[in-house]
C-alpha positions as a LaTeX table, in Angstrom:
\begin{tabular}{lrrr}
\hline
Residue & $x$ (\AA) & $y$ (\AA) & $z$ (\AA) \\
\hline
Unk1 & $-2.40$ & 14.58 & 28.24 \\
Unk2 & $-3.24$ & 16.03 & 24.83 \\
Unk3 & $-6.83$ & 16.16 & 23.60 \\
Unk4 & $-8.49$ & 16.17 & 20.20 \\
Unk5 & $-11.91$ & 15.76 & 18.66 \\
Unk6 & $-10.86$ & 13.10 & 16.14 \\
Unk7 & $-7.87$ & 10.78 & 16.31 \\
Unk8 & $-6.99$ & 9.18 & 12.96 \\
Unk9 & $-4.94$ & 6.02 & 13.42 \\
Unk10 & $-2.88$ & 5.26 & 10.32 \\
Unk11 & $-1.20$ & 7.50 & 7.75 \\
Unk12 & $-1.96$ & 5.51 & 4.63 \\
Unk13 & $-4.15$ & 6.79 & 1.81 \\
Unk14 & $-7.38$ & 6.24 & 3.75 \\
Unk15 & $-6.11$ & 8.04 & 6.85 \\
Unk16 & $-4.57$ & 10.87 & 4.85 \\
Unk17 & $-7.69$ & 11.37 & 2.75 \\
Unk18 & $-9.81$ & 11.46 & 5.92 \\
Unk19 & $-7.42$ & 13.89 & 7.60 \\
Unk20 & $-7.46$ & 16.18 & 4.56 \\
Unk21 & $-11.26$ & 16.32 & 4.71 \\
Unk22 & $-11.24$ & 16.98 & 8.46 \\
Unk23 & $-8.76$ & 19.78 & 7.89 \\
Unk24 & $-10.87$ & 21.29 & 5.13 \\
Unk25 & $-13.91$ & 21.14 & 7.42 \\
Unk26 & $-12.01$ & 23.00 & 10.14 \\
Unk27 & $-12.26$ & 20.13 & 12.62 \\
Unk28 & $-9.87$ & 19.37 & 15.46 \\
Unk29 & $-7.89$ & 16.19 & 14.78 \\
Unk30 & $-4.58$ & 14.37 & 15.03 \\
Unk31 & $-3.22$ & 11.76 & 12.63 \\
Unk32 & $-0.88$ & 9.09 & 14.03 \\
Unk33 & 1.38 & 6.90 & 11.91 \\
Unk34 & 3.62 & 4.19 & 13.36 \\
Unk35 & 6.20 & 4.45 & 10.61 \\
Unk36 & 8.60 & 7.37 & 10.38 \\
Unk37 & 7.13 & 8.05 & 6.93 \\
Unk38 & 3.58 & 8.49 & 5.70 \\
Unk39 & 1.91 & 6.32 & 3.09 \\
Unk40 & 1.42 & 2.94 & 4.73 \\
Unk41 & 1.70 & 0.35 & 1.99 \\
Unk42 & 2.50 & 3.05 & $-0.54$ \\
Unk43 & 6.28 & 3.00 & $-0.86$ \\
Unk44 & 8.02 & 4.90 & $-3.64$ \\
Unk45 & 11.80 & 5.01 & $-3.93$ \\
Unk46 & 14.28 & 6.81 & $-6.16$ \\
Unk47 & 16.88 & 5.16 & $-8.38$ \\
Unk48 & 19.22 & 4.80 & $-5.39$ \\
Unk49 & 16.58 & 2.94 & $-3.36$ \\
Unk50 & 15.82 & 5.80 & $-0.96$ \\
Unk51 & 12.24 & 6.59 & 0.09 \\
Unk52 & 10.83 & 9.53 & $-1.82$ \\
Unk53 & 7.50 & 11.32 & $-1.62$ \\
Unk54 & 8.55 & 14.50 & $-3.34$ \\
Unk55 & 7.84 & 15.84 & $-6.83$ \\
Unk56 & 10.66 & 13.98 & $-8.60$ \\
Unk57 & 9.51 & 12.16 & $-11.73$ \\
Unk58 & 11.80 & 9.14 & $-11.31$ \\
Unk59 & 9.96 & 7.32 & $-8.54$ \\
Unk60 & 9.67 & 3.53 & $-8.48$ \\
Unk61 & 6.85 & 1.84 & $-6.59$ \\
Unk62 & 7.56 & $-1.03$ & $-4.20$ \\
Unk63 & 3.98 & $-1.00$ & $-2.97$ \\
Unk64 & 0.83 & $-0.49$ & $-5.06$ \\
Unk65 & 1.61 & 0.40 & $-8.65$ \\
Unk66 & $-1.57$ & 0.79 & $-10.69$ \\
Unk67 & $-4.87$ & 2.57 & $-10.85$ \\
Unk68 & $-7.52$ & 1.98 & $-13.50$ \\
Unk69 & $-10.10$ & 3.79 & $-15.58$ \\
Unk70 & $-13.55$ & 3.59 & $-14.02$ \\
Unk71 & $-12.33$ & 4.39 & $-10.49$ \\
Unk72 & $-14.23$ & 7.62 & $-9.78$ \\
Unk73 & $-12.67$ & 8.46 & $-6.42$ \\
Unk74 & $-9.15$ & 8.03 & $-7.75$ \\
Unk75 & $-9.98$ & 10.17 & $-10.78$ \\
Unk76 & $-11.51$ & 12.95 & $-8.65$ \\
Unk77 & $-8.66$ & 12.98 & $-6.14$ \\
Unk78 & $-5.96$ & 12.98 & $-8.82$ \\
Unk79 & $-7.70$ & 15.84 & $-10.61$ \\
Unk80 & $-7.87$ & 17.86 & $-7.40$ \\
Unk81 & $-4.24$ & 17.18 & $-6.47$ \\
Unk82 & $-2.85$ & 17.63 & $-9.98$ \\
Unk83 & $-1.60$ & 14.02 & $-10.18$ \\
Unk84 & $-0.70$ & 12.86 & $-13.70$ \\
Unk85 & $-0.96$ & 9.27 & $-14.91$ \\
Unk86 & 0.34 & 7.34 & $-17.91$ \\
Unk87 & $-0.42$ & 3.95 & $-19.41$ \\
Unk88 & 1.52 & 0.89 & $-18.34$ \\
Unk89 & 4.26 & 0.19 & $-20.91$ \\
Unk90 & 3.13 & $-2.56$ & $-23.27$ \\
Unk91 & 4.94 & $-2.51$ & $-26.69$ \\
Unk92 & 6.56 & $-5.87$ & $-27.39$ \\
Unk93 & 6.00 & $-9.52$ & $-26.61$ \\
Unk94 & 4.65 & $-11.12$ & $-23.46$ \\
Unk95 & 6.98 & $-13.86$ & $-22.19$ \\
Unk96 & 5.72 & $-17.10$ & $-20.67$ \\
Unk97 & 8.10 & $-19.44$ & $-18.81$ \\
Unk98 & 6.51 & $-22.84$ & $-18.35$ \\
Unk99 & 9.75 & $-24.74$ & $-17.58$ \\
Unk100 & 13.38 & $-23.61$ & $-17.04$ \\
Unk101 & 14.26 & $-24.55$ & $-20.60$ \\
Unk102 & 10.99 & $-23.50$ & $-22.20$ \\
Unk103 & 10.36 & $-19.80$ & $-22.72$ \\
Unk104 & 7.67 & $-18.73$ & $-25.17$ \\
Unk105 & 6.75 & $-15.29$ & $-26.49$ \\
Unk106 & 3.30 & $-14.00$ & $-27.38$ \\
Unk107 & 3.14 & $-10.88$ & $-29.58$ \\
Unk108 & 0.39 & $-8.41$ & $-28.82$ \\
Unk109 & $-0.63$ & $-9.83$ & $-25.44$ \\
Unk110 & $-0.51$ & $-7.69$ & $-22.31$ \\
Unk111 & $-1.27$ & $-8.49$ & $-18.67$ \\
Unk112 & $-1.81$ & $-4.89$ & $-17.61$ \\
Unk113 & $-2.42$ & $-3.09$ & $-20.87$ \\
Unk114 & $-5.25$ & $-0.93$ & $-19.49$ \\
Unk115 & $-3.53$ & $-0.13$ & $-16.22$ \\
Unk116 & $-2.39$ & 3.38 & $-15.36$ \\
Unk117 & 0.64 & 4.44 & $-13.37$ \\
Unk118 & 1.34 & 7.68 & $-11.55$ \\
Unk119 & 4.04 & 9.87 & $-13.04$ \\
Unk120 & 6.75 & 9.92 & $-10.38$ \\
Unk121 & 5.23 & 7.06 & $-8.41$ \\
Unk122 & 2.25 & 6.80 & $-6.08$ \\
Unk123 & 4.32 & 8.43 & $-3.35$ \\
Unk124 & 3.44 & 11.69 & $-5.08$ \\
Unk125 & $-0.18$ & 11.17 & $-4.00$ \\
Unk126 & 0.96 & 10.73 & $-0.41$ \\
Unk127 & 3.04 & 13.89 & $-0.59$ \\
Unk128 & 0.21 & 15.90 & $-2.14$ \\
Unk129 & $-2.26$ & 14.76 & 0.51 \\
Unk130 & 0.18 & 15.49 & 3.33 \\
Unk131 & 0.71 & 18.99 & 1.95 \\
Unk132 & $-3.02$ & 19.65 & 2.48 \\
Unk133 & $-2.77$ & 18.78 & 6.18 \\
Unk134 & $-1.17$ & 21.12 & 8.74 \\
Unk135 & 2.13 & 19.65 & 9.90 \\
Unk136 & 1.16 & 20.07 & 13.56 \\
Unk137 & $-1.71$ & 17.65 & 12.99 \\
Unk138 & 0.57 & 14.74 & 12.00 \\
Unk139 & 2.71 & 12.59 & 14.29 \\
Unk140 & 4.87 & 9.84 & 12.84 \\
Unk141 & 6.81 & 7.14 & 14.67 \\
Unk142 & 3.90 & 6.69 & 17.08 \\
Unk143 & 1.83 & 3.52 & 17.46 \\
Unk144 & $-1.46$ & 2.99 & 19.27 \\
Unk145 & $-1.36$ & 0.19 & 21.84 \\
Unk146 & $-4.71$ & 0.62 & 23.60 \\
Unk147 & $-8.05$ & 2.40 & 23.27 \\
Unk148 & $-10.16$ & 2.65 & 26.42 \\
Unk149 & $-13.75$ & 3.88 & 26.50 \\
Unk150 & $-14.53$ & 6.30 & 29.29 \\
Unk151 & $-17.66$ & 8.31 & 30.13 \\
Unk152 & $-16.13$ & 11.50 & 28.74 \\
Unk153 & $-14.60$ & 10.01 & 25.58 \\
Unk154 & $-11.81$ & 7.65 & 24.60 \\
Unk155 & $-8.38$ & 7.41 & 26.17 \\
Unk156 & $-5.73$ & 6.26 & 23.72 \\
Unk157 & $-2.37$ & 4.90 & 24.82 \\
Unk158 & 0.40 & 5.58 & 22.32 \\
Unk159 & 4.04 & 4.49 & 22.19 \\
Unk160 & 6.89 & 6.32 & 20.49 \\
Unk161 & 10.01 & 4.81 & 18.97 \\
Unk162 & 11.85 & 5.13 & 22.29 \\
Unk163 & 9.16 & 2.85 & 23.81 \\
Unk164 & 7.75 & 5.70 & 25.90 \\
Unk165 & 4.02 & 5.61 & 26.53 \\
Unk166 & 1.71 & 8.61 & 26.69 \\
Unk167 & $-2.03$ & 9.26 & 26.56 \\
Unk168 & $-4.29$ & 11.12 & 24.16 \\
Unk169 & $-7.94$ & 11.85 & 24.89 \\
Unk170 & $-10.22$ & 11.85 & 21.85 \\
Unk171 & $-13.93$ & 12.16 & 21.31 \\
Unk172 & $-13.80$ & 9.78 & 18.31 \\
Unk173 & $-11.11$ & 7.38 & 17.11 \\
Unk174 & $-10.92$ & 6.40 & 13.44 \\
Unk175 & $-8.96$ & 3.18 & 12.82 \\
Unk176 & $-7.64$ & 3.20 & 9.25 \\
Unk177 & $-4.89$ & 0.59 & 9.58 \\
Unk178 & $-5.68$ & $-2.92$ & 8.26 \\
Unk179 & $-8.32$ & $-4.56$ & 10.48 \\
Unk180 & $-6.24$ & $-7.68$ & 11.15 \\
Unk181 & $-3.28$ & $-5.57$ & 12.24 \\
Unk182 & $-5.49$ & $-3.40$ & 14.44 \\
Unk183 & $-7.11$ & $-6.27$ & 16.31 \\
Unk184 & $-3.71$ & $-7.96$ & 16.80 \\
Unk185 & $-1.83$ & $-4.91$ & 18.06 \\
Unk186 & $-4.39$ & $-2.69$ & 19.82 \\
Unk187 & $-6.09$ & $-3.58$ & 23.11 \\
Unk188 & $-9.69$ & $-2.40$ & 23.15 \\
Unk189 & $-11.30$ & $-1.86$ & 26.55 \\
Unk190 & $-14.06$ & $-2.93$ & 26.74 \\
Unk191 & $-13.34$ & $-5.65$ & 24.18 \\
Unk192 & $-15.05$ & $-5.35$ & 20.84 \\
Unk193 & $-17.90$ & $-7.82$ & 20.23 \\
Unk194 & $-16.60$ & $-11.29$ & 19.53 \\
Unk195 & $-18.06$ & $-11.33$ & 16.03 \\
Unk196 & $-16.34$ & $-8.06$ & 15.17 \\
Unk197 & $-12.97$ & $-9.25$ & 16.48 \\
Unk198 & $-13.29$ & $-12.50$ & 14.55 \\
Unk199 & $-14.18$ & $-10.64$ & 11.36 \\
Unk200 & $-11.21$ & $-8.29$ & 11.77 \\
Unk201 & $-8.80$ & $-11.12$ & 12.51 \\
Unk202 & $-10.11$ & $-13.04$ & 9.51 \\
Unk203 & $-9.66$ & $-10.16$ & 7.06 \\
Unk204 & $-6.52$ & $-10.73$ & 4.95 \\
Unk205 & $-4.36$ & $-7.63$ & 4.60 \\
Unk206 & $-3.79$ & $-7.00$ & 0.91 \\
Unk207 & $-0.08$ & $-7.31$ & $-0.04$ \\
Unk208 & 0.88 & $-8.48$ & 3.46 \\
Unk209 & 2.02 & $-11.90$ & 2.27 \\
Unk210 & 3.84 & $-10.65$ & $-0.81$ \\
Unk211 & 7.34 & $-9.53$ & $-1.71$ \\
Unk212 & 8.18 & $-7.25$ & $-4.60$ \\
Unk213 & 11.48 & $-6.98$ & $-6.46$ \\
Unk214 & 12.67 & $-3.96$ & $-8.43$ \\
Unk215 & 15.56 & $-4.23$ & $-10.89$ \\
Unk216 & 16.91 & $-0.93$ & $-12.27$ \\
Unk217 & 18.92 & $-0.69$ & $-15.53$ \\
Unk218 & 20.55 & 2.09 & $-17.51$ \\
Unk219 & 18.74 & 0.91 & $-20.69$ \\
Unk220 & 15.45 & $-0.79$ & $-21.53$ \\
Unk221 & 17.24 & $-3.97$ & $-22.57$ \\
Unk222 & 14.04 & $-6.03$ & $-22.81$ \\
Unk223 & 12.63 & $-3.63$ & $-25.40$ \\
Unk224 & 15.74 & $-4.03$ & $-27.56$ \\
Unk225 & 14.93 & $-7.75$ & $-27.93$ \\
Unk226 & 11.26 & $-7.09$ & $-28.71$ \\
Unk227 & 9.75 & $-7.67$ & $-25.27$ \\
Unk228 & 7.38 & $-5.51$ & $-23.25$ \\
Unk229 & 8.92 & $-6.55$ & $-19.95$ \\
Unk230 & 5.78 & $-8.45$ & $-18.98$ \\
Unk231 & 6.22 & $-12.10$ & $-18.10$ \\
Unk232 & 4.47 & $-14.97$ & $-16.38$ \\
Unk233 & 6.59 & $-17.75$ & $-14.91$ \\
Unk234 & 5.82 & $-21.13$ & $-13.39$ \\
Unk235 & 9.52 & $-21.49$ & $-12.55$ \\
Unk236 & 10.26 & $-18.37$ & $-10.52$ \\
Unk237 & 11.33 & $-16.99$ & $-8.26$ \\
Unk238 & 9.28 & $-14.16$ & $-9.82$ \\
Unk239 & 5.80 & $-15.30$ & $-10.81$ \\
Unk240 & 4.82 & $-12.11$ & $-12.64$ \\
Unk241 & 6.99 & $-9.31$ & $-14.07$ \\
Unk242 & 6.21 & $-5.86$ & $-15.49$ \\
Unk243 & 7.99 & $-2.80$ & $-16.82$ \\
Unk244 & 8.40 & $-0.28$ & $-13.98$ \\
Unk245 & 10.22 & 2.47 & $-15.87$ \\
Unk246 & 9.41 & 6.16 & $-15.35$ \\
Unk247 & 7.16 & 7.93 & $-17.81$ \\
Unk248 & 9.96 & 10.01 & $-19.28$ \\
Unk249 & 13.35 & 8.38 & $-19.79$ \\
Unk250 & 15.42 & 6.24 & $-17.43$ \\
Unk251 & 16.81 & 4.75 & $-15.39$ \\
Unk252 & 14.59 & 1.95 & $-16.63$ \\
Unk253 & 13.24 & $-0.83$ & $-14.46$ \\
Unk254 & 11.35 & $-4.08$ & $-14.13$ \\
Unk255 & 9.42 & $-5.17$ & $-11.08$ \\
Unk256 & 8.17 & $-8.60$ & $-10.16$ \\
Unk257 & 6.07 & $-10.35$ & $-7.57$ \\
Unk258 & 7.97 & $-13.12$ & $-5.79$ \\
Unk259 & 6.13 & $-16.43$ & $-6.12$ \\
Unk260 & 7.99 & $-18.07$ & $-3.23$ \\
Unk261 & 5.98 & $-18.26$ & 0.04 \\
Unk262 & 7.12 & $-16.07$ & 2.94 \\
Unk263 & 8.54 & $-18.92$ & 5.04 \\
Unk264 & 10.58 & $-20.17$ & 2.10 \\
Unk265 & 11.82 & $-16.64$ & 1.35 \\
Unk266 & 13.15 & $-16.37$ & 4.89 \\
Unk267 & 14.80 & $-19.78$ & 4.71 \\
Unk268 & 16.29 & $-18.93$ & 1.31 \\
Unk269 & 17.88 & $-15.66$ & 2.41 \\
Unk270 & 18.18 & $-12.36$ & 0.59 \\
Unk271 & 21.35 & $-12.91$ & $-1.43$ \\
Unk272 & 20.33 & $-16.29$ & $-2.92$ \\
Unk273 & 16.97 & $-14.73$ & $-3.83$ \\
Unk274 & 18.68 & $-11.80$ & $-5.51$ \\
Unk275 & 20.92 & $-14.15$ & $-7.50$ \\
Unk276 & 17.95 & $-16.28$ & $-8.55$ \\
Unk277 & 16.05 & $-13.19$ & $-9.70$ \\
Unk278 & 18.91 & $-11.97$ & $-11.88$ \\
Unk279 & 19.31 & $-15.45$ & $-13.35$ \\
Unk280 & 15.60 & $-15.53$ & $-14.18$ \\
Unk281 & 15.62 & $-12.10$ & $-15.83$ \\
Unk282 & 18.48 & $-13.26$ & $-18.06$ \\
Unk283 & 16.57 & $-16.40$ & $-19.01$ \\
Unk284 & 13.52 & $-14.39$ & $-19.97$ \\
Unk285 & 14.98 & $-11.28$ & $-21.58$ \\
Unk286 & 18.62 & $-11.98$ & $-22.45$ \\
Unk287 & 22.14 & $-11.30$ & $-21.23$ \\
Unk288 & 21.61 & $-7.54$ & $-21.09$ \\
Unk289 & 19.83 & $-8.03$ & $-17.77$ \\
Unk290 & 22.76 & $-9.78$ & $-16.08$ \\
Unk291 & 23.96 & $-6.71$ & $-14.21$ \\
Unk292 & 21.25 & $-4.41$ & $-12.83$ \\
Unk293 & 22.47 & $-1.10$ & $-11.48$ \\
Unk294 & 20.34 & $-1.73$ & $-8.42$ \\
Unk295 & 18.14 & $-4.58$ & $-7.26$ \\
Unk296 & 15.72 & $-3.87$ & $-4.41$ \\
Unk297 & 13.50 & $-6.27$ & $-2.50$ \\
Unk298 & 10.58 & $-5.21$ & $-0.33$ \\
Unk299 & 9.14 & $-8.13$ & 1.60 \\
Unk300 & 5.86 & $-6.86$ & 3.02 \\
Unk301 & 5.56 & $-9.94$ & 5.19 \\
Unk302 & 8.60 & $-8.76$ & 7.15 \\
Unk303 & 6.96 & $-5.37$ & 7.77 \\
Unk304 & 5.38 & $-5.45$ & 11.24 \\
Unk305 & 3.41 & $-2.30$ & 10.40 \\
Unk306 & 1.67 & $-4.31$ & 7.66 \\
Unk307 & 1.71 & $-8.03$ & 8.35 \\
Unk308 & 0.94 & $-10.41$ & 11.19 \\
Unk309 & 1.73 & $-14.10$ & 11.52 \\
Unk310 & $-1.64$ & $-14.84$ & 9.92 \\
Unk311 & $-0.48$ & $-13.14$ & 6.72 \\
Unk312 & 2.34 & $-15.54$ & 5.90 \\
Unk313 & 0.22 & $-17.25$ & 3.24 \\
Unk314 & $-1.48$ & $-14.72$ & 0.94 \\
Unk315 & $-4.99$ & $-15.39$ & $-0.37$ \\
Unk316 & $-5.12$ & $-17.20$ & $-3.70$ \\
Unk317 & $-7.21$ & $-14.52$ & $-5.33$ \\
Unk318 & $-8.53$ & $-11.10$ & $-4.47$ \\
Unk319 & $-10.52$ & $-11.49$ & $-1.22$ \\
Unk320 & $-14.17$ & $-10.55$ & $-0.89$ \\
Unk321 & $-13.59$ & $-7.43$ & 1.15 \\
Unk322 & $-16.19$ & $-5.14$ & 2.71 \\
Unk323 & $-17.62$ & $-4.61$ & 6.19 \\
Unk324 & $-21.31$ & $-4.36$ & 7.09 \\
Unk325 & $-22.36$ & $-0.97$ & 8.39 \\
Unk326 & $-22.96$ & $-2.16$ & 11.95 \\
Unk327 & $-19.36$ & $-3.34$ & 12.21 \\
Unk328 & $-17.88$ & $-0.06$ & 11.03 \\
Unk329 & $-19.22$ & 1.85 & 14.02 \\
Unk330 & $-18.58$ & 0.70 & 17.59 \\
Unk331 & $-19.12$ & 2.19 & 21.03 \\
Unk332 & $-22.04$ & 4.35 & 19.88 \\
Unk333 & $-20.00$ & 5.81 & 17.05 \\
Unk334 & $-17.00$ & 6.75 & 19.19 \\
Unk335 & $-14.83$ & 4.11 & 17.50 \\
Unk336 & $-14.95$ & 3.69 & 13.74 \\
Unk337 & $-13.28$ & 1.13 & 11.48 \\
Unk338 & $-12.05$ & 2.33 & 8.12 \\
Unk339 & $-9.22$ & 1.50 & 5.71 \\
Unk340 & $-9.11$ & $-0.17$ & 2.31 \\
Unk341 & $-10.00$ & $-3.68$ & 3.51 \\
Unk342 & $-13.35$ & $-2.45$ & 4.85 \\
Unk343 & $-14.50$ & $-1.21$ & 1.42 \\
Unk344 & $-16.88$ & $-3.23$ & $-0.70$ \\
Unk345 & $-16.18$ & $-1.77$ & $-4.13$ \\
Unk346 & $-12.41$ & $-2.02$ & $-4.45$ \\
Unk347 & $-11.23$ & $-3.48$ & $-1.16$ \\
Unk348 & $-7.46$ & $-3.61$ & $-0.80$ \\
Unk349 & $-6.91$ & $-1.14$ & $-3.64$ \\
Unk350 & $-6.35$ & 2.62 & $-3.71$ \\
Unk351 & $-9.94$ & 3.19 & $-4.80$ \\
Unk352 & $-11.03$ & 1.12 & $-1.80$ \\
Unk353 & $-8.95$ & 3.26 & 0.56 \\
Unk354 & $-10.69$ & 6.36 & $-0.75$ \\
Unk355 & $-14.09$ & 4.67 & $-0.59$ \\
Unk356 & $-13.58$ & 3.76 & 3.06 \\
Unk357 & $-12.63$ & 7.34 & 3.83 \\
Unk358 & $-15.73$ & 8.60 & 2.05 \\
Unk359 & $-17.97$ & 6.23 & 4.02 \\
Unk360 & $-16.38$ & 7.25 & 7.32 \\
Unk361 & $-16.74$ & 10.95 & 6.60 \\
Unk362 & $-20.37$ & 10.50 & 5.60 \\
Unk363 & $-21.11$ & 8.74 & 8.90 \\
Unk364 & $-19.48$ & 11.68 & 10.69 \\
Unk365 & $-21.63$ & 14.12 & 8.74 \\
Unk366 & $-18.63$ & 15.67 & 7.02 \\
Unk367 & $-19.10$ & 16.26 & 3.31 \\
Unk368 & $-16.47$ & 15.23 & 0.76 \\
Unk369 & $-13.88$ & 17.77 & $-0.27$ \\
Unk370 & $-13.95$ & 16.45 & $-3.85$ \\
Unk371 & $-16.57$ & 16.80 & $-6.54$ \\
\hline
\end{tabular}
């Protein structure tokens, strides 16, 4: 049985940021991630659709896409890691599709005009964080199935991809995966207080009900007809569309959020959805979009490392996230809840992931590594 002072459960931005601080403080820790890759809901691919977290400047985001001015933790982390940003592409008209035969254009309007994107994709942030953590401290392809409190610490049961179970003893366990996923997939012994379990189960996981489509083209065809690539549609299947092109040159891309509920997406099937997306892009931006070089779909509701059955219907708006302090710390501080959905300021967002890490580290008495 291996032993560690801190066990960080989840290799998303919150877990990675926490692990980087623990490493800088010279503490003993392990970080576990159930996926074979790090990043959690951060998923950046190259033009061929392959996962990428390296330094290439042609990354396309199938997970979170934007950060914004006025997010101090994001700004500080990006400065420390040398992460560059650029403004969301906005020249051209906004397109509004009210009915299949009624498409209107609005010059000068932008849905995400103040939004910033990461040069190369947000996967670069994941890669930069991971590079600050000793490789021996990270284990991927390992899920936590149980956490048991014992007089001498916590015993954690983990399962690898070959379904083999093993044990890790930790003084403190930091749960950074979404609360709803944690309470649904991890057995806590003794059980957490009923109010805590109910709060965790009732916390929607941001993005867990959504699907995102990425269409890659050799040219920015929408710009050639005077459009920014931004669109709102009441027809679908994409409800909202944005330019997703790299900062410098092509291949160029659009991404869109699928407005069809998860159950209907499954019933519809992937190929009919792909065909409907291409048909919609032609309606909105012209015949040049009839043949994308690649069309990728990431349905986060089909990702069992993100979504549960309770996430089939996404919240209508941005939820009121945030956990009271007494919920964040359980078992006399031996078990701590973290992750973006626990943050008050920007819950569900990248800034929220960093906020939750900051709060956790402060409760552990470990100062921030950023200024």
